Steps between C-alpha positions, in 0.01 A plus 500: 500500500629167369250383239344732242278441200460675165198502275419676175137596458285644222614537140857408418759744370870528429730537798323269743775239490761769562307605811478142630872456436595811695273402788670162525856634491433773756310266732754218479827690491419775748254339740541123446128462438338205326296623203193324359338584168123452505374341177220683315450773756222468755382179332821335620415589859147361455627166373554207735779426523609858445661547157847644547864463409794564731736735320876447494801632313451252216154645438664816373809361330346524151298750301219588740622858530448539124164326471164672481201387703540322832643153546292467819177543307220739589124538490264787430180298527288391791433758771607314818213662691255357247686219328309311226471130580455211256133455597418859405494628857729760657715465809708729718843333489699759689529270802675243278749765385569598860543140613727430201729783614515352850542141376818609324616658823557834331616798702426739214369516145599729213212566263584619147184633340290790380266714708222240488723218621650717771158600628384137514815374673497788748145413603592132536816590696301712744251216546759230557788684663733456203818705474512637146696747290387596149684576176306682224494351152277606216565573136240778524710689759185621674589438867486849642775501762784393273647672196581165339373144534664177386406414141410846371829584332507169312143544378584848370814368333304225320241750378769742384677225306170411336450859387856504365424193290159622387640829375688333217204306368274804544736707284536223241127486431387850603283350770378595844625238745304469825663337802274389786683464832401402851379754754192379684435830678794729432675612182861511620623230259340663196617849595860405572539264203318739269744781570804272482378324185403809305124442495287763330192420704488378862166396647471436875195443724557817700451736204200515268544490124300514180541314174468836326794626704712202394402541135586871513846411634555254216385760244750754635777244464388421147507871414867499602565206268501237776268222389568246775439519874520317831221482757535342845189433709457358850257209526277686750425787262126512441316526172361840407162406645663433837476121485792272582644294219507140622563150373305200630705184544400136490486480881232770496721773643504839333827689492612832363611480139418603148520877535777508239274331245216737588725805447624361167147440374385849598801669340449315171132596503590869520820525297704339226754367749577128479536357850655187644477394865750322724407390854797430724313332783706282731821556307534799733485277806720210395798681350846474659529777760685816407804619692288749690244239609774261615663774708171624645389147589834425663492818709142433606581142600794600721299770676205268557719244676655771716152611607412145607828464687427825684146377572351793312191325372205617288732717291520548123832584337498778244726703271511873566754770423753247364500277807307217666262603777208333674149589610220329691322275251176697553672821392672325212171393341264778607576710195471402136759639260342595171621737229420860595463787254773684688752217459825595331461225243156627398652843442789339312267306269298811421815702435610234250178543306362162602121469499420405859129559495273801496717722719728789418 
């Protein structure tokens, strides 16, 4: 095991650079490996020549540990099994990814990605005989086999800070401030930040709600002399009629967004509350990583290199019971971690009097 590669795949998040840094130091100092960073994820392996950079100590002599995003670049577009070509056709480009791995003479590859990226790379690795180890990263924290993923803590911290700031302006004008946060399928960001940031209403995709229920909560607060409030809502929360709230962009793609504005409009239709909406969007992804994300990423990176050195391939590192463990990649991604009604944080939110939907 002399030459290893690293790629970041899927959406970016805070802590990726810390992971790449720890992989390099462990690989170089412990095992004398050469480490190659693949540029823009699987796209870099498709390119000819392959897009890569050879990492050295000078790469990490500056502020990379503190920077959000990934200096290697990433991609979350273009399914390599059905990659869109410039002429409008589609092509299976997995063979190009496999040959790019072999052209670099790699003995192993560390993949930092979410469940979708891990599933894709595992399939490609099986097809081409690639030696891979995976590190979970997702701000949604929805990879089932790990208690924490890289990027989640930073996203929660950004959302909590936003609620802290919004509280002051809400109180100044007696307004209801609505904060829309990311959470494509799961409501972990909204639930955690909502509790930490003192939200009065938390809306997540796993629990149904009603506008009448929200309005009733605001009326109860008003009866206690509290005329301002904070609402946090995950982007994947549906409208009352069950439809997704989406925004269509200039490239024709529709993405989740706008549920905060929908909630504000409905509340103002049914009450005297004055609402304002803030959408955090990619601020949650690009923020400097928190202490916890830097530590988690560093621990994951070290363990991933050790797995490659021990020739324990097709494994995903994970955090469980306050330590780093590893599972077969298939097991790591077979379960999806959503918010359950029995979760301690759900019970905590309800005990605090937070409106969490039409449950008791």
